[in-house]
N, C-alpha and C positions, 0 to 999 in steps of 0.2 A: 688390752687396748682400750681401757676405760676412758682415756682422754679424747678418744675419737668417737664421734657420734656414729651410730649405725646408719647404713645406707637406707634410703626410703624403699618402699615396697615395689616400685616400678621395675619391671623386668629389664635387665640390661642386655643389650645385643653387643657381643664382642667379636670383632674380626681378628683372627689369628693368622699372621703372615709367616709362612715357613718357606724358605728358599731351598729347594733341593739342588745339591751339587755333591758329587762323590758317591760314597757307598749307599746304595738303596736301603740296606738293612738299618743303617743309622736313621734315615728318614722315616722308615716304617716304625721303628721303635719309638721315635718322637711322636708320631701320629697315634700309636697305640696308647701312649701315656695320656694324650689329649682325650682319647675315647673313654678313659676311665675317670675323667673329671665328673664329679657329681655335685654340682653347685645348684642350690635353689635360687630362683629369681635371675638366672643367667641363661641366655641362649647364645650359642656361638657357631660361627662358620669358619672353616679353615680355608684360607687362600693359599693353595700349594703352588708355588711358582717353580716349574721345572726349568732349571737354568743349566742343565747339563745335556747337551746334544749327544754326547757319547754314552750316556747312561740313562736313557729315557725311562720315565714311569708312565705306565698306561692306566687307564681308568679301571681295567679289569683287575689290577693289582691292589686297588684301593677298597678292600673289603672291610672297612672299619665302620663302626656304628656311630659315625659322626657325619655332618654335612661338609663335604669337601668340594671346593671349586678348583679344578686343575687348570692352571694357566701355563700352557706350554710355550716356551720361547724358542725361536729359530736358532739363536746363538747365545752363548754365555754373556750376559749383560753385566757380570760382576755382582758383588753382594748388594751394593747400593741400587743398581739398576733393577735387580730382581725384587728387592724390597719395595721399591717405588711402584712396580707393577701391582703388587698385592695391596699396597696402601691406597692407591687410587681407586681400586675396586671397592675396598672397605669404606672409603669416604663416599663413593657413589651409592653404596648400599646403606648409608647413614648409620654406621655402627656407632654405638655409644663410647666404646673404647677400642683400641687397637693394640694387640700384643705382637711384638716382633720377637720371634723365637728362632734361634739357630736350629738347624736340622740335626745337630749332634747333641741336643739337650733333651733330657727327659724331665718332665715336671711331675710334682706330687699332686694328688687329687684335690687338695684344699687350696690350691694356688689362688683362685679368684676370691674365695671367701676371705683369705688373709690380706690380699692386696687392695681390693676395691675400697674398703673403708678409708684408706689413707687419702683418697681424693677429696674427702671432706675437709682436709686441712687447707689452710690458705695458700693459694698460688701453686699447689702441687700439680705438675703437668705430667710427670714421668715417675713411675714406681718400679723398682726392681726387687726381687727377693734376694736373699743370700744365695750365691751359687757355689756349690761344692763339686769336688771331683767325682765323676761317675764311678771310678774304680776305688775311690777311698772317700766316702761321703762324710767322714769325720773331719776332713781337711778342707779349709776354705780355698776356693779359687778366687772369688771376688765378692766383696760386700761393700765396696765403694771404690771409686776411681778418682784419683787426684791429678790435676794438670798443673805441673810446675810451670808457671807463666814466665819466669825469668829465663830459664834455659830450654823451655818448651819440650818437655818429655812427660810421658804418662807414668803414673806410679799407682800401684795397688797395695795400699798399706797393710792389708790383712792376708795377702796371698800366702798360702802354704802354712798358715797357722791352724792349730787344732781348735775346733769349735768349743770343746769342753775346757780348754785352757786359756781361752780368750774372753775377757769381759767386754761385752758390747752393749751399747744402749739399744733401745727398741728401734730407733730411727737414726740413720746417718745421712747427713747432707752430702751430696756428691757432685763432682764436676761432670762426670760422664758415666755411662753404663754400657753394658754389652750383653749379648747372648740371650737375654730374657728381659724385655722392657715392655711394661704396660703403660699405654700412653693415652692421654686425653686428645681426641682428634683436633681440638682447637689448636694444639701445638703445630700440627702440620698446616692447618689453615693460616696460621699467623707467620710461620717462618719458612714454609715450603718443605721440600723433600730432601732426602739424602743426596749429596753431591756425587753424581755418577762418574766424575773424572777420577775419583780415588780407586775405583774398581774393587779392590779389597784393602782392608786395613785403614784405620784412622777416620773413615767416613762417619762412623758412629760418634767418635770424639768430637769431630767438627760440628756435626748436627746438634749434639748436646750443648756444645759451646754457644751456638746460635740460640738455642732454646733458653739457656740461662741468661744470655744478654737480653732476650725479649721479656724476661721477668718470671719465667717458669722455674719452679723448684724441682729438682731431681733428688729423690730420696731412695735409700735402700732400707727395706724392712728386713731386719736381721733374723729372718726365719729361713732355714735351709729348704727351700721349696723347688730348687732346680739343680739337676745333676748334669754336669758338663763333661763330655768326652774330651774336650780341649784339643782343638786343631785336627780333629778326625777328618773334617771335610777338606783339609789341605795336606793330609798325608802323614802326620806324626801324632797319632792318637795318644791322648793322655799326657802330653808334655806341653811345655810352653816354648819349645824350640821352633826356629824358623826354617821353613823349606826354602829352596831357591826362589820360588814364585813369591811367597809371602815376604821374604827378606828384601826383595827388590822394592815392592810397594811400601813396606814399612819404612824403609829408608827415604824413598822419594816423597811420600805423601805428607810428611811433616813440613817439607819445604812449600808445598802447595798451601797448606794451612797457614804457614808463616807469612807468605806473601799476601794471600787473600785477606788476612786479618791483621795486617802489619800495623794498623793504628792501635791495636790492642797489646802489642808486644814491643820490647826493645830488640830490634833486629840484631844488634851486635851480640848481646848475650844469648839470644836464641841460636845464632850461628855457632857460638862457642859450645852451646849445648849439643848441637847436632854433631860437631866435629870432635869434641874432647870428652863428651859423656856418652852419648848414644852410640856412636860408631865403635869405640873400643868395647863398650859393655856388650853390645849385641854380637860383635864378631868374636869376642873371647868367651862369652858365657851362654849365648842363646843360639849359637850356630855350630854344627858339628861336621859340616862338609865344606870342602874347598869351593865347590860350585855355589853354595849358598853365600859364602863370604864374598865371592866374586860378584854375585848378584846384588848383595847389600851395597857394595862399593859402587856398582853401576847405578843403582837407585840413588845413592848419595850424589853422584855426578850429575845425573839427569835432574835431580832436585835442584841443584845449584843452577842449572841452565834455566829451569822454570823461574827460579827466584830472580835471575838477571833479566830474562826476556819476557816472562809471562806466557810462554808457549810450552805446551807439553809435547815432547818428542816421543 
């Protein structure tokens, strides 16, 4: 990384926001990986947002050698709502950087050492490492996210490709990221928080879209520093398949995105994309149960209603 200047010697305070939902063991393994981080000139605090009233975490269970602030919520606020609770606290505590980390992700100990120097590049506001599959760390889950603005769908160009058989530059410019994002707090101060209406799915794409419009760069550093269990917190660990819950929101939420940012898209081609690209692709290739197909179609219909009326039902 010779083209990037080394960070100055000031100690960096990093707030790590982890939203707990689902299997406690996944959350605990995520926290354990954070406790193994051995970075010089870095202090960090974990803001653990307990977003699962059915599967509570108590302070007695948090016997990790890291500073954890447990933020217990009375009800499930969705991913965006949970993240926002942690981010607000991190901003209040004046953290120098904020890491958004899924609770089904395990990080490698050199995470911050590798990622922090990229913020010395011009206009970089968000940095993500390459993310690989937890069960097969030689295979890429995500090392960039591309938003097709004509038909409005998300694409992951390197998904399921072998690290050793794929030639990648050191840095990839990206439209959006997910699961492990290191962020300059100025991004939140300038564009605000994640949109909580999305509940789960697409809120990260929409937030990154606003960040890019505001002039911030989002880059992937192509170092495999995060291992993702992929969908473990919604019930289909290790796959990119949609559950009934995630299918509903993934279908509906692109319509929210489309209407709210309609000045940035051609609505006609975006509707074609939802109807003739996304709907058949997901119902044929990313869904394995009739219930999930039904929920995807229901989300598609409710998305249309929002597009037409501006009201979420």
